C-alpha positions as a Python dict, from the first residue, in 0.01 Angstrom:
ca = {
    (1, 'X'): (0, 0, 0),
    (2, 'X'): (276, 237, 79),
    (3, 'X'): (454, 157, -254),
    (4, 'X'): (118, 294, -432),
    (5, 'X'): (133, 605, -246),
    (6, 'X'): (490, 705, -278),
    (7, 'X'): (476, 826, -645),
    (8, 'X'): (168, 1009, -571),
    (9, 'X'): (326, 1200, -258),
    (10, 'X'): (643, 1296, -471),
    (11, 'X'): (407, 1423, -780),
    (12, 'X'): (192, 1630, -462),
    (13, 'X'): (541, 1771, -329),
    (14, 'X'): (666, 1871, -681),
    (15, 'X'): (345, 2022, -789),
    (16, 'X'): (308, 2204, -426),
    (17, 'X'): (669, 2330, -500),
    (18, 'X'): (606, 2464, -826),
    (19, 'X'): (284, 2658, -704),
    (20, 'X'): (475, 2803, -428),
    (21, 'X'): (769, 2907, -651),
    (22, 'X'): (548, 3057, -935),
    (23, 'X'): (355, 3215, -672),
    (24, 'X'): (648, 3393, -533),
    (25, 'X'): (774, 3479, -846),
    (26, 'X'): (453, 3661, -965),
    (27, 'X'): (436, 3853, -661),
    (28, 'X'): (787, 3976, -696),
    (29, 'X'): (748, 4068, -1042),
    (30, 'X'): (586, 4421, -1104),
    (31, 'X'): (462, 4593, -1423),
    (32, 'X'): (622, 4907, -1524),
    (33, 'X'): (410, 5165, -1670),
    (34, 'X'): (554, 5412, -1911),
    (35, 'X'): (576, 5735, -1778),
    (36, 'X'): (503, 5912, -2111),
    (37, 'X'): (178, 5671, -2169),
    (38, 'X'): (-15, 6002, -2144),
    (39, 'X'): (162, 6156, -2452),
    (40, 'X'): (73, 5828, -2653),
    (41, 'X'): (-321, 5911, -2603),
    (42, 'X'): (-507, 6126, -2816),
    (43, 'X'): (-856, 6195, -2850),
    (44, 'X'): (-1064, 6044, -3140),
    (45, 'X'): (-1170, 6296, -3405),
    (46, 'X'): (-1528, 6317, -3406),
    (47, 'X'): (-1564, 6383, -3801),
    (48, 'X'): (-1575, 6094, -4094),
    (49, 'X'): (-1303, 6135, -4316),
    (50, 'X'): (-1513, 6053, -4652),
    (51, 'X'): (-1226, 6212, -4859),
    (52, 'X'): (-999, 5940, -4759),
    (53, 'X'): (-1294, 5675, -4811),
    (54, 'X'): (-1359, 5810, -5134),
    (55, 'X'): (-970, 5814, -5248),
    (56, 'X'): (-977, 5437, -5126),
    (57, 'X'): (-1309, 5354, -5347),
    (58, 'X'): (-1154, 5497, -5626),
    (59, 'X'): (-816, 5319, -5606),
    (60, 'X'): (-981, 4977, -5537),
    (61, 'X'): (-1208, 5035, -5829),
    (62, 'X'): (-884, 5133, -6070),
    (63, 'X'): (-639, 4836, -5968),
    (64, 'X'): (-909, 4558, -5908),
    (65, 'X'): (-1017, 4328, -6177),
    (66, 'X'): (-1330, 4273, -6023),
    (67, 'X'): (-1507, 4524, -5818),
    (68, 'X'): (-1584, 4436, -5473),
    (69, 'X'): (-1973, 4412, -5524),
    (70, 'X'): (-1898, 4169, -5835),
    (71, 'X'): (-1689, 3970, -5641),
    (72, 'X'): (-1927, 3933, -5349),
    (73, 'X'): (-2218, 3828, -5553),
    (74, 'X'): (-2002, 3576, -5717),
    (75, 'X'): (-1867, 3421, -5392),
    (76, 'X'): (-2220, 3419, -5284),
    (77, 'X'): (-2358, 3254, -5590),
    (78, 'X'): (-2092, 3000, -5551),
    (79, 'X'): (-2159, 2956, -5194),
    (80, 'X'): (-2517, 2890, -5259),
    (81, 'X'): (-2468, 2632, -5510),
    (82, 'X'): (-2238, 2417, -5316),
    (83, 'X'): (-2473, 2416, -5049),
    (84, 'X'): (-2760, 2283, -5289),
}
């Protein structure tokens, strides 16, 4: 009976030592916050930049061989055909 319990007790001891060691390690380590963090934060612009979106849409239409609307309709049709 003692021989069956010995491996379990050794494993339990290893787990306890690891648990205590990791607990001490994480308690002693601190996270330092960058003192310049407030300079990285900026307010969000409340106006929406439609000029940038218009330029992006024109570039997409000029450079892609298939417009996004056509692509989505093709993919939608192909998906419906494979489901049936």
